[in-house]
C-alpha positions in Angstrom: 5.1 2.5 14.4 8.8 3.2 14.3 10.2 3.2 10.7 7.1 2.1 8.8 7.8 0.5 5.4 5.4 2.9 3.7 6.0 6.5 4.9 3.0 7.7 3.0 0.9 5.8 5.6 1.8 8.3 8.3 0.7 11.9 8.6 3.9 13.4 10.0 7.5 12.1 10.1 9.6 12.7 13.2 13.4 12.3 12.9 15.2 13.1 16.1 18.6 12.1 17.3 19.7 11.7 20.9 22.5 10.5 23.1 25.7 9.3 21.3 23.9 9.7 17.9 23.5 13.4 18.3 26.0 16.2 18.3 27.8 18.5 15.9 29.3 15.7 13.7 26.0 13.9 13.2 24.1 17.2 12.5 26.6 18.4 10.0 27.7 15.3 8.2 24.8 12.8 8.2 23.0 12.3 4.9 19.6 13.7 4.3 18.0 10.4 3.2 15.2 10.7 5.8 14.3 14.2 4.5 14.3 12.9 0.9 12.1 10.0 2.0 9.7 12.5 3.5 9.6 14.4 0.2 9.0 11.3 -1.8 6.2 10.3 0.7 4.7 13.8 0.5 4.9 14.2 4.3 6.2 17.0 6.6 9.1 16.1 8.8 9.9 17.3 12.3 13.6 17.2 13.1 16.5 19.0 14.7 18.5 21.6 12.9 20.9 19.8 10.5 23.0 20.7 7.5 21.0 18.2 5.4 17.7 19.8 6.5 18.9 23.2 5.5 20.3 22.0 2.2 17.3 19.8 1.1 14.6 22.1 2.6 11.7 19.6 2.9 8.4 20.7 4.3 8.7 20.5 8.0 9.7 22.1 11.3 12.9 22.2 13.3 12.7 21.7 17.1 15.4 22.6 19.6 14.4 19.9 22.0 11.8 17.2 22.6 9.9 19.7 24.8 9.1 21.6 21.5 7.7 18.5 19.8 4.1 19.1 20.9 4.0 22.6 19.3 5.5 21.2 16.1 3.0 18.4 15.9 0.2 20.9 16.5 1.4 23.0 13.6 1.2 20.0 11.2 -2.0 18.5 12.7 -4.1 20.7 10.5 -5.0 19.0 7.2 -4.4 22.2 5.2 -0.9 22.3 6.5 -0.2 18.7 5.5 -1.8 19.3 2.1 0.6 22.2 1.7 3.5 19.9 2.6 2.3 17.4 0.0 2.2 20.1 -2.6 5.7 21.3 -1.7 6.9 17.7 -1.8 5.5 17.3 -5.4 7.5 20.4 -6.3 10.7 18.9 -4.9 10.0 15.3 -6.0 11.6 15.5 -9.4 14.9 16.7 -7.9 15.2 13.5 -5.8 13.6 11.0 -8.1 15.9 8.2 -9.1 16.1 9.1 -12.8 17.2 12.7 -11.9 19.8 11.5 -9.4 21.1 9.0 -11.9 21.5 11.6 -14.6 23.3 14.0 -12.2 25.7 11.2 -11.1 26.3 10.2 -14.7 27.2 13.7 -15.7 29.7 13.9 -12.8 31.3 10.6 -13.8 31.5 11.6 -17.5 33.1 14.9 -16.5 35.9 13.2 -14.6 36.6 10.4 -17.2 
């Protein structure tokens, strides 16, 4: 389904924007929460090229248009590829786990007080 409650229940996440929700501003300024959620779920994500995708670097693929979606899905259909994505996600998990984020924010706040 669309936006399942448990992302680990899906094999591949697809996060695409269109219409008024796509464009330079959205691709450069939107948060990367979908990519972090993919990491925490241990799943690859197929998306458009965004600043957040480049910064966070989750396992996944960038497509230029929906016509490229089939090839991207084929790439991640193989179980070994998805297992690799899960392993990469475990490697990145600690960076985005709540205790790590809280410690980083606490350090920022302490530095400005």
